[in-house]
PyMOL CGO cylinders between C-alpha atoms (Angstrom):
from pymol import cmd
from pymol.cgo import CYLINDER

trace = [
    CYLINDER, 36.91, -5.24, -3.59, 35.59, -3.59, -6.83, 0.3, 1, 1, 1, 1, 1, 1,
    CYLINDER, 35.59, -3.59, -6.83, 34.43, 0.09, -7.07, 0.3, 1, 1, 1, 1, 1, 1,
    CYLINDER, 34.43, 0.09, -7.07, 31.13, -0.51, -6.94, 0.3, 1, 1, 1, 1, 1, 1,
    CYLINDER, 31.13, -0.51, -6.94, 30.83, -3.11, -3.85, 0.3, 1, 1, 1, 1, 1, 1,
    CYLINDER, 30.83, -3.11, -3.85, 33.45, -0.13, -1.54, 0.3, 1, 1, 1, 1, 1, 1,
    CYLINDER, 33.45, -0.13, -1.54, 30.29, 2.44, -2.27, 0.3, 1, 1, 1, 1, 1, 1,
    CYLINDER, 30.29, 2.44, -2.27, 28.20, 0.11, -0.22, 0.3, 1, 1, 1, 1, 1, 1,
    CYLINDER, 28.20, 0.11, -0.22, 29.77, -1.06, 2.88, 0.3, 1, 1, 1, 1, 1, 1,
    CYLINDER, 29.77, -1.06, 2.88, 27.01, -2.21, 5.28, 0.3, 1, 1, 1, 1, 1, 1,
    CYLINDER, 27.01, -2.21, 5.28, 24.40, -5.71, 4.45, 0.3, 1, 1, 1, 1, 1, 1,
    CYLINDER, 24.40, -5.71, 4.45, 20.81, -6.00, 5.31, 0.3, 1, 1, 1, 1, 1, 1,
    CYLINDER, 20.81, -6.00, 5.31, 18.89, -8.83, 5.70, 0.3, 1, 1, 1, 1, 1, 1,
    CYLINDER, 18.89, -8.83, 5.70, 15.40, -9.77, 6.36, 0.3, 1, 1, 1, 1, 1, 1,
    CYLINDER, 15.40, -9.77, 6.36, 13.62, -12.79, 6.61, 0.3, 1, 1, 1, 1, 1, 1,
    CYLINDER, 13.62, -12.79, 6.61, 10.19, -14.32, 7.10, 0.3, 1, 1, 1, 1, 1, 1,
    CYLINDER, 10.19, -14.32, 7.10, 10.39, -16.81, 9.42, 0.3, 1, 1, 1, 1, 1, 1,
    CYLINDER, 10.39, -16.81, 9.42, 7.70, -20.13, 10.28, 0.3, 1, 1, 1, 1, 1, 1,
    CYLINDER, 7.70, -20.13, 10.28, 5.78, -19.28, 6.96, 0.3, 1, 1, 1, 1, 1, 1,
    CYLINDER, 5.78, -19.28, 6.96, 3.99, -22.61, 6.32, 0.3, 1, 1, 1, 1, 1, 1,
    CYLINDER, 3.99, -22.61, 6.32, 2.44, -22.10, 9.73, 0.3, 1, 1, 1, 1, 1, 1,
    CYLINDER, 2.44, -22.10, 9.73, 1.64, -18.69, 9.26, 0.3, 1, 1, 1, 1, 1, 1,
    CYLINDER, 1.64, -18.69, 9.26, 0.32, -19.31, 5.50, 0.3, 1, 1, 1, 1, 1, 1,
    CYLINDER, 0.32, -19.31, 5.50, -2.18, -22.92, 6.70, 0.3, 1, 1, 1, 1, 1, 1,
    CYLINDER, -2.18, -22.92, 6.70, -3.36, -21.31, 10.11, 0.3, 1, 1, 1, 1, 1, 1,
    CYLINDER, -3.36, -21.31, 10.11, -6.96, -20.19, 9.95, 0.3, 1, 1, 1, 1, 1, 1,
    CYLINDER, -6.96, -20.19, 9.95, -8.15, -22.65, 7.76, 0.3, 1, 1, 1, 1, 1, 1,
    CYLINDER, -8.15, -22.65, 7.76, -9.55, -20.90, 5.09, 0.3, 1, 1, 1, 1, 1, 1,
    CYLINDER, -9.55, -20.90, 5.09, -8.54, -20.88, 1.61, 0.3, 1, 1, 1, 1, 1, 1,
    CYLINDER, -8.54, -20.88, 1.61, -8.82, -16.85, 1.26, 0.3, 1, 1, 1, 1, 1, 1,
    CYLINDER, -8.82, -16.85, 1.26, -6.69, -16.57, 3.99, 0.3, 1, 1, 1, 1, 1, 1,
    CYLINDER, -6.69, -16.57, 3.99, -4.35, -18.54, 2.77, 0.3, 1, 1, 1, 1, 1, 1,
    CYLINDER, -4.35, -18.54, 2.77, -3.99, -16.91, -0.26, 0.3, 1, 1, 1, 1, 1, 1,
    CYLINDER, -3.99, -16.91, -0.26, -4.37, -13.79, 1.55, 0.3, 1, 1, 1, 1, 1, 1,
    CYLINDER, -4.37, -13.79, 1.55, -1.26, -14.86, 3.49, 0.3, 1, 1, 1, 1, 1, 1,
    CYLINDER, -1.26, -14.86, 3.49, 0.51, -15.60, 0.79, 0.3, 1, 1, 1, 1, 1, 1,
    CYLINDER, 0.51, -15.60, 0.79, 0.42, -12.46, -1.14, 0.3, 1, 1, 1, 1, 1, 1,
    CYLINDER, 0.42, -12.46, -1.14, 1.40, -10.55, 1.78, 0.3, 1, 1, 1, 1, 1, 1,
    CYLINDER, 1.40, -10.55, 1.78, 4.58, -12.85, 2.07, 0.3, 1, 1, 1, 1, 1, 1,
    CYLINDER, 4.58, -12.85, 2.07, 5.24, -12.08, -1.55, 0.3, 1, 1, 1, 1, 1, 1,
    CYLINDER, 5.24, -12.08, -1.55, 5.26, -8.61, -1.71, 0.3, 1, 1, 1, 1, 1, 1,
    CYLINDER, 5.26, -8.61, -1.71, 7.34, -8.02, 1.39, 0.3, 1, 1, 1, 1, 1, 1,
    CYLINDER, 7.34, -8.02, 1.39, 10.72, -7.70, -0.80, 0.3, 1, 1, 1, 1, 1, 1,
    CYLINDER, 10.72, -7.70, -0.80, 9.06, -6.73, -3.94, 0.3, 1, 1, 1, 1, 1, 1,
    CYLINDER, 9.06, -6.73, -3.94, 6.68, -3.70, -2.78, 0.3, 1, 1, 1, 1, 1, 1,
    CYLINDER, 6.68, -3.70, -2.78, 6.16, -3.17, 1.10, 0.3, 1, 1, 1, 1, 1, 1,
    CYLINDER, 6.16, -3.17, 1.10, 10.64, -2.62, 2.02, 0.3, 1, 1, 1, 1, 1, 1,
    CYLINDER, 10.64, -2.62, 2.02, 10.91, -0.91, -1.53, 0.3, 1, 1, 1, 1, 1, 1,
    CYLINDER, 10.91, -0.91, -1.53, 8.36, 1.59, -0.59, 0.3, 1, 1, 1, 1, 1, 1,
    CYLINDER, 8.36, 1.59, -0.59, 10.24, 1.85, 3.29, 0.3, 1, 1, 1, 1, 1, 1,
    CYLINDER, 10.24, 1.85, 3.29, 13.63, 2.94, 1.28, 0.3, 1, 1, 1, 1, 1, 1,
    CYLINDER, 13.63, 2.94, 1.28, 11.64, 5.39, -0.83, 0.3, 1, 1, 1, 1, 1, 1,
    CYLINDER, 11.64, 5.39, -0.83, 9.71, 6.82, 2.31, 0.3, 1, 1, 1, 1, 1, 1,
    CYLINDER, 9.71, 6.82, 2.31, 13.43, 7.01, 3.70, 0.3, 1, 1, 1, 1, 1, 1,
    CYLINDER, 13.43, 7.01, 3.70, 14.69, 8.74, 0.67, 0.3, 1, 1, 1, 1, 1, 1,
    CYLINDER, 14.69, 8.74, 0.67, 17.17, 6.55, -0.36, 0.3, 1, 1, 1, 1, 1, 1,
    CYLINDER, 17.17, 6.55, -0.36, 17.92, 6.12, -3.87, 0.3, 1, 1, 1, 1, 1, 1,
    CYLINDER, 17.92, 6.12, -3.87, 18.96, 2.89, -5.47, 0.3, 1, 1, 1, 1, 1, 1,
    CYLINDER, 18.96, 2.89, -5.47, 22.38, 2.45, -6.67, 0.3, 1, 1, 1, 1, 1, 1,
    CYLINDER, 22.38, 2.45, -6.67, 22.88, 5.83, -4.31, 0.3, 1, 1, 1, 1, 1, 1,
    CYLINDER, 22.88, 5.83, -4.31, 22.47, 4.60, -0.88, 0.3, 1, 1, 1, 1, 1, 1,
    CYLINDER, 22.47, 4.60, -0.88, 21.42, 1.15, -1.64, 0.3, 1, 1, 1, 1, 1, 1,
    CYLINDER, 21.42, 1.15, -1.64, 21.26, -1.85, -3.84, 0.3, 1, 1, 1, 1, 1, 1,
    CYLINDER, 21.26, -1.85, -3.84, 19.19, -4.75, -3.59, 0.3, 1, 1, 1, 1, 1, 1,
    CYLINDER, 19.19, -4.75, -3.59, 21.27, -8.49, -4.05, 0.3, 1, 1, 1, 1, 1, 1,
    CYLINDER, 21.27, -8.49, -4.05, 18.30, -10.82, -3.93, 0.3, 1, 1, 1, 1, 1, 1,
    CYLINDER, 18.30, -10.82, -3.93, 14.98, -10.42, -3.51, 0.3, 1, 1, 1, 1, 1, 1,
    CYLINDER, 14.98, -10.42, -3.51, 12.65, -13.93, -3.14, 0.3, 1, 1, 1, 1, 1, 1,
    CYLINDER, 12.65, -13.93, -3.14, 9.01, -14.50, -1.42, 0.3, 1, 1, 1, 1, 1, 1,
    CYLINDER, 9.01, -14.50, -1.42, 9.69, -13.67, 2.69, 0.3, 1, 1, 1, 1, 1, 1,
    CYLINDER, 9.69, -13.67, 2.69, 13.57, -12.22, 2.34, 0.3, 1, 1, 1, 1, 1, 1,
    CYLINDER, 13.57, -12.22, 2.34, 15.59, -9.54, 0.80, 0.3, 1, 1, 1, 1, 1, 1,
    CYLINDER, 15.59, -9.54, 0.80, 19.32, -8.85, 1.05, 0.3, 1, 1, 1, 1, 1, 1,
    CYLINDER, 19.32, -8.85, 1.05, 20.45, -5.13, 0.78, 0.3, 1, 1, 1, 1, 1, 1,
    CYLINDER, 20.45, -5.13, 0.78, 23.73, -3.69, 0.77, 0.3, 1, 1, 1, 1, 1, 1,
    CYLINDER, 23.73, -3.69, 0.77, 23.62, -0.16, 2.12, 0.3, 1, 1, 1, 1, 1, 1,
    CYLINDER, 23.62, -0.16, 2.12, 26.46, 2.87, 1.53, 0.3, 1, 1, 1, 1, 1, 1,
    CYLINDER, 26.46, 2.87, 1.53, 25.73, 4.35, 5.31, 0.3, 1, 1, 1, 1, 1, 1,
    CYLINDER, 25.73, 4.35, 5.31, 25.42, 2.35, 8.44, 0.3, 1, 1, 1, 1, 1, 1,
    CYLINDER, 25.42, 2.35, 8.44, 22.44, 4.77, 9.41, 0.3, 1, 1, 1, 1, 1, 1,
    CYLINDER, 22.44, 4.77, 9.41, 20.21, 3.79, 6.77, 0.3, 1, 1, 1, 1, 1, 1,
    CYLINDER, 20.21, 3.79, 6.77, 20.37, 0.24, 7.37, 0.3, 1, 1, 1, 1, 1, 1,
    CYLINDER, 20.37, 0.24, 7.37, 20.55, 0.72, 10.81, 0.3, 1, 1, 1, 1, 1, 1,
    CYLINDER, 20.55, 0.72, 10.81, 17.12, 3.20, 10.12, 0.3, 1, 1, 1, 1, 1, 1,
    CYLINDER, 17.12, 3.20, 10.12, 15.45, 0.28, 8.06, 0.3, 1, 1, 1, 1, 1, 1,
    CYLINDER, 15.45, 0.28, 8.06, 15.93, -2.31, 10.59, 0.3, 1, 1, 1, 1, 1, 1,
    CYLINDER, 15.93, -2.31, 10.59, 13.92, 0.18, 13.30, 0.3, 1, 1, 1, 1, 1, 1,
    CYLINDER, 13.92, 0.18, 13.30, 11.45, 0.86, 11.50, 0.3, 1, 1, 1, 1, 1, 1,
    CYLINDER, 11.45, 0.86, 11.50, 10.34, -2.85, 10.29, 0.3, 1, 1, 1, 1, 1, 1,
    CYLINDER, 10.34, -2.85, 10.29, 9.06, -4.05, 13.64, 0.3, 1, 1, 1, 1, 1, 1,
    CYLINDER, 9.06, -4.05, 13.64, 6.70, -1.09, 13.48, 0.3, 1, 1, 1, 1, 1, 1,
    CYLINDER, 6.70, -1.09, 13.48, 5.61, -1.64, 9.46, 0.3, 1, 1, 1, 1, 1, 1,
    CYLINDER, 5.61, -1.64, 9.46, 5.12, -5.20, 9.35, 0.3, 1, 1, 1, 1, 1, 1,
    CYLINDER, 5.12, -5.20, 9.35, 2.81, -5.13, 12.87, 0.3, 1, 1, 1, 1, 1, 1,
    CYLINDER, 2.81, -5.13, 12.87, 0.78, -3.46, 10.77, 0.3, 1, 1, 1, 1, 1, 1,
    CYLINDER, 0.78, -3.46, 10.77, 0.88, -4.98, 7.17, 0.3, 1, 1, 1, 1, 1, 1,
    CYLINDER, 0.88, -4.98, 7.17, 1.05, -8.44, 8.29, 0.3, 1, 1, 1, 1, 1, 1,
    CYLINDER, 1.05, -8.44, 8.29, 0.42, -9.10, 12.33, 0.3, 1, 1, 1, 1, 1, 1,
    CYLINDER, 0.42, -9.10, 12.33, 1.43, -12.63, 13.33, 0.3, 1, 1, 1, 1, 1, 1,
    CYLINDER, 1.43, -12.63, 13.33, 3.75, -12.97, 10.52, 0.3, 1, 1, 1, 1, 1, 1,
    CYLINDER, 3.75, -12.97, 10.52, 7.11, -13.83, 12.10, 0.3, 1, 1, 1, 1, 1, 1,
    CYLINDER, 7.11, -13.83, 12.10, 10.28, -12.59, 10.75, 0.3, 1, 1, 1, 1, 1, 1,
    CYLINDER, 10.28, -12.59, 10.75, 13.96, -12.28, 11.48, 0.3, 1, 1, 1, 1, 1, 1,
    CYLINDER, 13.96, -12.28, 11.48, 16.91, -9.43, 10.83, 0.3, 1, 1, 1, 1, 1, 1,
    CYLINDER, 16.91, -9.43, 10.83, 20.40, -8.31, 10.76, 0.3, 1, 1, 1, 1, 1, 1,
    CYLINDER, 20.40, -8.31, 10.76, 22.54, -5.97, 9.50, 0.3, 1, 1, 1, 1, 1, 1,
    CYLINDER, 22.54, -5.97, 9.50, 26.61, -5.53, 9.64, 0.3, 1, 1, 1, 1, 1, 1,
    CYLINDER, 26.61, -5.53, 9.64, 29.93, -4.28, 8.57, 0.3, 1, 1, 1, 1, 1, 1,
    CYLINDER, 29.93, -4.28, 8.57, 30.95, -5.59, 5.04, 0.3, 1, 1, 1, 1, 1, 1,
    CYLINDER, 30.95, -5.59, 5.04, 33.58, -8.44, 5.42, 0.3, 1, 1, 1, 1, 1, 1,
    CYLINDER, 33.58, -8.44, 5.42, 36.21, -8.68, 2.43, 0.3, 1, 1, 1, 1, 1, 1,
    CYLINDER, 36.21, -8.68, 2.43, 34.26, -10.51, 0.64, 0.3, 1, 1, 1, 1, 1, 1,
    CYLINDER, 34.26, -10.51, 0.64, 30.54, -10.69, -0.07, 0.3, 1, 1, 1, 1, 1, 1,
    CYLINDER, 30.54, -10.69, -0.07, 30.51, -14.13, 0.41, 0.3, 1, 1, 1, 1, 1, 1,
    CYLINDER, 30.51, -14.13, 0.41, 32.17, -13.97, 3.44, 0.3, 1, 1, 1, 1, 1, 1,
    CYLINDER, 32.17, -13.97, 3.44, 29.63, -11.10, 4.78, 0.3, 1, 1, 1, 1, 1, 1,
    CYLINDER, 29.63, -11.10, 4.78, 26.04, -13.28, 3.00, 0.3, 1, 1, 1, 1, 1, 1,
    CYLINDER, 26.04, -13.28, 3.00, 27.84, -16.55, 5.52, 0.3, 1, 1, 1, 1, 1, 1,
    CYLINDER, 27.84, -16.55, 5.52, 28.35, -14.50, 8.80, 0.3, 1, 1, 1, 1, 1, 1,
    CYLINDER, 28.35, -14.50, 8.80, 24.52, -13.00, 8.12, 0.3, 1, 1, 1, 1, 1, 1,
    CYLINDER, 24.52, -13.00, 8.12, 23.00, -16.36, 7.78, 0.3, 1, 1, 1, 1, 1, 1,
    CYLINDER, 23.00, -16.36, 7.78, 24.57, -17.38, 10.50, 0.3, 1, 1, 1, 1, 1, 1,
    CYLINDER, 24.57, -17.38, 10.50, 23.47, -14.73, 12.67, 0.3, 1, 1, 1, 1, 1, 1,
    CYLINDER, 23.47, -14.73, 12.67, 19.68, -15.10, 10.99, 0.3, 1, 1, 1, 1, 1, 1,
    CYLINDER, 19.68, -15.10, 10.99, 19.83, -18.84, 11.59, 0.3, 1, 1, 1, 1, 1, 1,
    CYLINDER, 19.83, -18.84, 11.59, 20.68, -17.65, 15.28, 0.3, 1, 1, 1, 1, 1, 1,
    CYLINDER, 20.68, -17.65, 15.28, 17.70, -15.50, 15.56, 0.3, 1, 1, 1, 1, 1, 1,
    CYLINDER, 17.70, -15.50, 15.56, 15.19, -17.77, 14.08, 0.3, 1, 1, 1, 1, 1, 1,
    CYLINDER, 15.19, -17.77, 14.08, 15.53, -19.75, 17.63, 0.3, 1, 1, 1, 1, 1, 1,
    CYLINDER, 15.53, -19.75, 17.63, 14.36, -16.74, 19.70, 0.3, 1, 1, 1, 1, 1, 1,
    CYLINDER, 14.36, -16.74, 19.70, 10.87, -16.90, 20.47, 0.3, 1, 1, 1, 1, 1, 1,
    CYLINDER, 10.87, -16.90, 20.47, 8.56, -14.05, 18.49, 0.3, 1, 1, 1, 1, 1, 1,
    CYLINDER, 8.56, -14.05, 18.49, 6.25, -12.47, 20.73, 0.3, 1, 1, 1, 1, 1, 1,
    CYLINDER, 6.25, -12.47, 20.73, 2.54, -12.14, 20.17, 0.3, 1, 1, 1, 1, 1, 1,
    CYLINDER, 2.54, -12.14, 20.17, 0.23, -8.55, 21.46, 0.3, 1, 1, 1, 1, 1, 1,
    CYLINDER, 0.23, -8.55, 21.46, -1.90, -8.33, 22.62, 0.3, 1, 1, 1, 1, 1, 1,
    CYLINDER, -1.90, -8.33, 22.62, -2.76, -10.68, 24.94, 0.3, 1, 1, 1, 1, 1, 1,
    CYLINDER, -2.76, -10.68, 24.94, -6.29, -11.94, 25.06, 0.3, 1, 1, 1, 1, 1, 1,
    CYLINDER, -6.29, -11.94, 25.06, -8.18, -11.99, 28.34, 0.3, 1, 1, 1, 1, 1, 1,
    CYLINDER, -8.18, -11.99, 28.34, -11.14, -14.34, 29.24, 0.3, 1, 1, 1, 1, 1, 1,
    CYLINDER, -11.14, -14.34, 29.24, -13.57, -11.54, 28.26, 0.3, 1, 1, 1, 1, 1, 1,
    CYLINDER, -13.57, -11.54, 28.26, -12.46, -11.04, 25.04, 0.3, 1, 1, 1, 1, 1, 1,
    CYLINDER, -12.46, -11.04, 25.04, -14.08, -12.21, 22.16, 0.3, 1, 1, 1, 1, 1, 1,
    CYLINDER, -14.08, -12.21, 22.16, -12.27, -15.02, 19.95, 0.3, 1, 1, 1, 1, 1, 1,
    CYLINDER, -12.27, -15.02, 19.95, -11.77, -15.90, 16.26, 0.3, 1, 1, 1, 1, 1, 1,
    CYLINDER, -11.77, -15.90, 16.26, -13.38, -19.90, 16.47, 0.3, 1, 1, 1, 1, 1, 1,
    CYLINDER, -13.38, -19.90, 16.47, -10.19, -20.89, 13.96, 0.3, 1, 1, 1, 1, 1, 1,
    CYLINDER, -10.19, -20.89, 13.96, -7.20, -19.29, 14.89, 0.3, 1, 1, 1, 1, 1, 1,
    CYLINDER, -7.20, -19.29, 14.89, -7.98, -18.59, 18.93, 0.3, 1, 1, 1, 1, 1, 1,
    CYLINDER, -7.98, -18.59, 18.93, -6.60, -15.06, 18.67, 0.3, 1, 1, 1, 1, 1, 1,
    CYLINDER, -6.60, -15.06, 18.67, -8.87, -11.70, 20.04, 0.3, 1, 1, 1, 1, 1, 1,
    CYLINDER, -8.87, -11.70, 20.04, -11.04, -10.96, 17.55, 0.3, 1, 1, 1, 1, 1, 1,
    CYLINDER, -11.04, -10.96, 17.55, -10.84, -7.59, 16.21, 0.3, 1, 1, 1, 1, 1, 1,
    CYLINDER, -10.84, -7.59, 16.21, -14.36, -7.66, 14.26, 0.3, 1, 1, 1, 1, 1, 1,
    CYLINDER, -14.36, -7.66, 14.26, -16.49, -9.60, 11.85, 0.3, 1, 1, 1, 1, 1, 1,
    CYLINDER, -16.49, -9.60, 11.85, -16.25, -10.43, 7.92, 0.3, 1, 1, 1, 1, 1, 1,
    CYLINDER, -16.25, -10.43, 7.92, -18.38, -12.12, 5.15, 0.3, 1, 1, 1, 1, 1, 1,
    CYLINDER, -18.38, -12.12, 5.15, -17.56, -15.73, 4.03, 0.3, 1, 1, 1, 1, 1, 1,
    CYLINDER, -17.56, -15.73, 4.03, -20.27, -16.28, 1.71, 0.3, 1, 1, 1, 1, 1, 1,
    CYLINDER, -20.27, -16.28, 1.71, -23.45, -16.02, 2.94, 0.3, 1, 1, 1, 1, 1, 1,
    CYLINDER, -23.45, -16.02, 2.94, -22.05, -16.91, 6.52, 0.3, 1, 1, 1, 1, 1, 1,
    CYLINDER, -22.05, -16.91, 6.52, -20.19, -14.19, 8.88, 0.3, 1, 1, 1, 1, 1, 1,
    CYLINDER, -20.19, -14.19, 8.88, -17.38, -15.27, 11.44, 0.3, 1, 1, 1, 1, 1, 1,
    CYLINDER, -17.38, -15.27, 11.44, -15.35, -13.49, 13.88, 0.3, 1, 1, 1, 1, 1, 1,
    CYLINDER, -15.35, -13.49, 13.88, -11.52, -12.13, 12.90, 0.3, 1, 1, 1, 1, 1, 1,
    CYLINDER, -11.52, -12.13, 12.90, -8.59, -11.71, 14.80, 0.3, 1, 1, 1, 1, 1, 1,
    CYLINDER, -8.59, -11.71, 14.80, -5.74, -8.82, 13.28, 0.3, 1, 1, 1, 1, 1, 1,
    CYLINDER, -5.74, -8.82, 13.28, -4.54, -11.40, 11.34, 0.3, 1, 1, 1, 1, 1, 1,
    CYLINDER, -4.54, -11.40, 11.34, -6.94, -12.89, 9.73, 0.3, 1, 1, 1, 1, 1, 1,
    CYLINDER, -6.94, -12.89, 9.73, -8.61, -9.96, 8.74, 0.3, 1, 1, 1, 1, 1, 1,
    CYLINDER, -8.61, -9.96, 8.74, -5.20, -8.61, 6.79, 0.3, 1, 1, 1, 1, 1, 1,
    CYLINDER, -5.20, -8.61, 6.79, -5.09, -12.14, 5.72, 0.3, 1, 1, 1, 1, 1, 1,
    CYLINDER, -5.09, -12.14, 5.72, -8.39, -11.42, 3.65, 0.3, 1, 1, 1, 1, 1, 1,
    CYLINDER, -8.39, -11.42, 3.65, -8.11, -7.98, 2.93, 0.3, 1, 1, 1, 1, 1, 1,
    CYLINDER, -8.11, -7.98, 2.93, -4.56, -9.33, 1.11, 0.3, 1, 1, 1, 1, 1, 1,
    CYLINDER, -4.56, -9.33, 1.11, -6.78, -11.84, -0.58, 0.3, 1, 1, 1, 1, 1, 1,
    CYLINDER, -6.78, -11.84, -0.58, -9.25, -9.60, -2.06, 0.3, 1, 1, 1, 1, 1, 1,
    CYLINDER, -9.25, -9.60, -2.06, -7.07, -7.25, -3.55, 0.3, 1, 1, 1, 1, 1, 1,
    CYLINDER, -7.07, -7.25, -3.55, -5.11, -10.60, -5.06, 0.3, 1, 1, 1, 1, 1, 1,
    CYLINDER, -5.11, -10.60, -5.06, -7.59, -12.72, -6.43, 0.3, 1, 1, 1, 1, 1, 1,
    CYLINDER, -7.59, -12.72, -6.43, -7.27, -11.28, -10.06, 0.3, 1, 1, 1, 1, 1, 1,
    CYLINDER, -7.27, -11.28, -10.06, -3.69, -11.52, -9.80, 0.3, 1, 1, 1, 1, 1, 1,
    CYLINDER, -3.69, -11.52, -9.80, -3.35, -15.29, -8.70, 0.3, 1, 1, 1, 1, 1, 1,
    CYLINDER, -3.35, -15.29, -8.70, -6.17, -16.24, -11.13, 0.3, 1, 1, 1, 1, 1, 1,
    CYLINDER, -6.17, -16.24, -11.13, -4.26, -14.42, -14.12, 0.3, 1, 1, 1, 1, 1, 1,
    CYLINDER, -4.26, -14.42, -14.12, -0.98, -16.46, -12.88, 0.3, 1, 1, 1, 1, 1, 1,
    CYLINDER, -0.98, -16.46, -12.88, -3.06, -19.54, -12.44, 0.3, 1, 1, 1, 1, 1, 1,
    CYLINDER, -3.06, -19.54, -12.44, -5.23, -19.50, -15.99, 0.3, 1, 1, 1, 1, 1, 1,
    CYLINDER, -5.23, -19.50, -15.99, -3.46, -16.45, -17.71, 0.3, 1, 1, 1, 1, 1, 1,
    CYLINDER, -3.46, -16.45, -17.71, -5.67, -17.61, -21.14, 0.3, 1, 1, 1, 1, 1, 1,
    CYLINDER, -5.67, -17.61, -21.14, -8.61, -18.17, -19.41, 0.3, 1, 1, 1, 1, 1, 1,
    CYLINDER, -8.61, -18.17, -19.41, -9.40, -15.90, -17.07, 0.3, 1, 1, 1, 1, 1, 1,
    CYLINDER, -9.40, -15.90, -17.07, -10.67, -12.79, -17.10, 0.3, 1, 1, 1, 1, 1, 1,
    CYLINDER, -10.67, -12.79, -17.10, -11.65, -9.74, -14.59, 0.3, 1, 1, 1, 1, 1, 1,
    CYLINDER, -11.65, -9.74, -14.59, -14.98, -9.63, -12.92, 0.3, 1, 1, 1, 1, 1, 1,
    CYLINDER, -14.98, -9.63, -12.92, -15.45, -13.69, -13.31, 0.3, 1, 1, 1, 1, 1, 1,
    CYLINDER, -15.45, -13.69, -13.31, -16.54, -15.46, -10.50, 0.3, 1, 1, 1, 1, 1, 1,
    CYLINDER, -16.54, -15.46, -10.50, -13.55, -17.24, -8.85, 0.3, 1, 1, 1, 1, 1, 1,
    CYLINDER, -13.55, -17.24, -8.85, -14.48, -20.53, -7.86, 0.3, 1, 1, 1, 1, 1, 1,
    CYLINDER, -14.48, -20.53, -7.86, -11.19, -21.91, -6.32, 0.3, 1, 1, 1, 1, 1, 1,
    CYLINDER, -11.19, -21.91, -6.32, -12.19, -19.49, -3.17, 0.3, 1, 1, 1, 1, 1, 1,
    CYLINDER, -12.19, -19.49, -3.17, -14.91, -21.51, -2.31, 0.3, 1, 1, 1, 1, 1, 1,
    CYLINDER, -14.91, -21.51, -2.31, -14.17, -24.66, -1.88, 0.3, 1, 1, 1, 1, 1, 1,
    CYLINDER, -14.17, -24.66, -1.88, -16.75, -26.02, -0.34, 0.3, 1, 1, 1, 1, 1, 1,
    CYLINDER, -16.75, -26.02, -0.34, -19.01, -25.53, -3.42, 0.3, 1, 1, 1, 1, 1, 1,
    CYLINDER, -19.01, -25.53, -3.42, -16.40, -28.03, -5.22, 0.3, 1, 1, 1, 1, 1, 1,
    CYLINDER, -16.40, -28.03, -5.22, -17.23, -30.96, -2.72, 0.3, 1, 1, 1, 1, 1, 1,
    CYLINDER, -17.23, -30.96, -2.72, -20.95, -31.30, -3.00, 0.3, 1, 1, 1, 1, 1, 1,
    CYLINDER, -20.95, -31.30, -3.00, -21.49, -34.73, -2.59, 0.3, 1, 1, 1, 1, 1, 1,
    CYLINDER, -21.49, -34.73, -2.59, -19.96, -36.58, 0.07, 0.3, 1, 1, 1, 1, 1, 1,
    CYLINDER, -19.96, -36.58, 0.07, -16.98, -38.71, -0.88, 0.3, 1, 1, 1, 1, 1, 1,
    CYLINDER, -16.98, -38.71, -0.88, -16.11, -35.98, -3.03, 0.3, 1, 1, 1, 1, 1, 1,
    CYLINDER, -16.11, -35.98, -3.03, -12.17, -35.60, -2.90, 0.3, 1, 1, 1, 1, 1, 1,
    CYLINDER, -12.17, -35.60, -2.90, -9.85, -32.49, -4.09, 0.3, 1, 1, 1, 1, 1, 1,
    CYLINDER, -9.85, -32.49, -4.09, -6.42, -32.77, -4.87, 0.3, 1, 1, 1, 1, 1, 1,
    CYLINDER, -6.42, -32.77, -4.87, -4.06, -30.34, -3.28, 0.3, 1, 1, 1, 1, 1, 1,
    CYLINDER, -4.06, -30.34, -3.28, -0.02, -29.96, -3.78, 0.3, 1, 1, 1, 1, 1, 1,
    CYLINDER, -0.02, -29.96, -3.78, 2.15, -28.66, -1.89, 0.3, 1, 1, 1, 1, 1, 1,
    CYLINDER, 2.15, -28.66, -1.89, 5.77, -28.51, -2.22, 0.3, 1, 1, 1, 1, 1, 1,
    CYLINDER, 5.77, -28.51, -2.22, 8.02, -26.72, 0.16, 0.3, 1, 1, 1, 1, 1, 1,
    CYLINDER, 8.02, -26.72, 0.16, 11.83, -26.07, 0.15, 0.3, 1, 1, 1, 1, 1, 1,
    CYLINDER, 11.83, -26.07, 0.15, 14.24, -25.68, 2.93, 0.3, 1, 1, 1, 1, 1, 1,
    CYLINDER, 14.24, -25.68, 2.93, 17.72, -23.67, 2.96, 0.3, 1, 1, 1, 1, 1, 1,
    CYLINDER, 17.72, -23.67, 2.96, 17.90, -22.94, -0.32, 0.3, 1, 1, 1, 1, 1, 1,
]
cmd.load_cgo(trace, "trace")
């Protein structure tokens, strides 16, 4: 085992699950954009910010092996750091992206990083089959979001319309508002400028006449 690997003896993996259901749930394009943004920022912003709050330094206390949308793999120098992260992730995720299902696992390093990752992935796959709890459970007198059926926590504007919003949809809508410019610059890097009205968030305006069509391309990959 290399000297750099001997320093990090604990392996941690986080992976969001049921992403397609989470992103598409709510039947509103703004909410889908917001959900995608929440998932994308987990490994790039949320978990790194958590590690910084824990006073951990990269290349001293941890090393990020891989970071993709909705998942991250980290090597830790101590078991306490890996365990502490695993303990606080559920609390933070419940506030950051309520309703998003995820699995996590940490273990001692094997003789090789490949063996460690393979064993970790097996543990993650087993945990994916465990039913994820959803709280709170709305009672019969609770107002619900008509799109999701979840308990409403407030109202939100969509154009000139207002709708009851649940905690999941509320987080998605806020993330969509925060990331609209970023998304548009990715799609239209040369044409988009800040301050312009974003027509892609208003699908109803694109389909003005009965019989109009809009093309949607969906690409999905599993078990990469």
